[in-house]
C-alpha positions in Angstrom: 0.0 0.0 0.0 1.2 3.5 -0.7 0.0 6.4 1.4 -0.7 10.1 0.7 2.3 12.3 0.0 2.3 15.2 2.5 5.7 16.9 1.7 8.3 17.0 -1.1 11.5 18.9 -1.6 14.3 18.9 -4.1 17.5 20.9 -3.4 20.4 21.4 -5.7 23.9 20.6 -4.3 27.2 21.8 -5.7 28.8 18.4 -5.0 32.3 17.6 -3.6 34.5 17.8 -6.7 32.9 15.1 -8.8 30.0 17.3 -10.0 26.8 18.7 -8.8 23.6 16.8 -7.9 20.5 17.2 -5.8 18.8 15.7 -2.7 15.2 14.7 -2.7 13.0 14.2 0.4 9.4 12.9 0.4 7.1 12.4 3.3 3.9 10.3 3.4 1.2 9.8 5.9 1.5 6.7 7.9 -1.7 4.5 8.1 -2.5 5.5 11.7 -1.9 9.2 11.0 0.4 9.8 14.0 3.7 9.6 12.1 5.1 9.5 8.6 7.0 7.5 6.1 10.2 9.3 4.9 11.9 8.7 1.6 15.3 10.3 0.8 17.5 10.3 -2.2 21.0 11.8 -2.4 21.8 12.2 -6.1 25.3 13.6 -5.7 28.2 11.9 -7.5 30.1 9.7 -5.0 27.3 10.0 -2.4 24.4 8.3 -4.0 22.3 7.0 -1.2 18.6 6.1 -1.2 16.6 5.2 1.9 13.0 4.9 3.1 11.8 4.4 6.7 8.8 4.5 9.0 8.8 7.3 11.7 5.9 6.0 13.8 6.2 3.6 16.7 2.7 2.3 16.3 3.0 1.6 12.5 6.5 0.2 12.8 5.0 -2.7 14.9 2.3 -3.4 12.3 3.9 -2.7 9.0 7.2 -3.1 7.2 8.5 -1.6 4.0 9.0 -3.8 1.0 11.7 -2.4 -1.2 12.2 -5.5 -3.4 11.2 -3.4 -6.5 13.6 -0.5 -5.4 13.5 2.3 -2.9 11.4 4.5 -5.2 8.8 1.7 -5.6 8.4 0.9 -1.9 5.3 -0.7 -0.7 3.9 -0.8 2.9 2.9 -4.3 3.9 1.4 -5.7 7.1 3.8 -7.8 9.2 
């Protein structure tokens, strides 16, 4: 299940000598509405990291993130 997007940002970054890039951050409502799901992408040469996590104690006990199709295609599934 995907939830409603509540925040998005994209910031340019000059890089660290290997070229410029950007960072992306997306926040989604968690199912209970008390927290959020955060997705971040660092698109800077040499620092390419992508992650997604649940920031809600209640939903962390009930759900897990399935990233088998990639971070950008995450799916929230019941445990």
